[in-house]
Residue, then its C-alpha position, 0 to 999 in steps of 0.5 A: m500500500m502507498d500512503f502520501k502525506y501532502d505538505g500542502g500550501g498549493f499545487g505541486k508541493g511535495g510530501t512524504v510517501t510511505l510504502t507498506s506491505d501486510g501492515n509493515k512499513i517497508a520504505e519511506g521517502s520524501i518527494e520534493q514536488t508533485v504534478g502541479v495540475r489535476f488529472t481527470m478520469s474523463v479525458e486523459t489519465f495518469d496510468v501505470g500498467e493500463d491505458t484508458g485514455t488516448p493510446v500512445n501507440p496506434s497499434y492497440d485500442v483502449p482500454f488496454k491493460f498491460q499483461g506483463r510485470i512492472d517491477s518499478v516506476t520512476i518519475d523524474l521531475k527534475h529538468 
């Protein structure tokens, strides 16, 4: 399970992420900033492992659910 405690103070601020498994904390870390906009399920989405919006590749139709295994996801917000 992932828990995110937002630092607050407007859009795009950071927070603390805590990962737990079976009730045990397995990792915790700080995120300096988040995405400064909101995503909606009715138009485009921020999907991992499933595409429910516009396909990134014309070779498949949405909704498309990835059938493989995702071992990690890295989001780098630094430019």
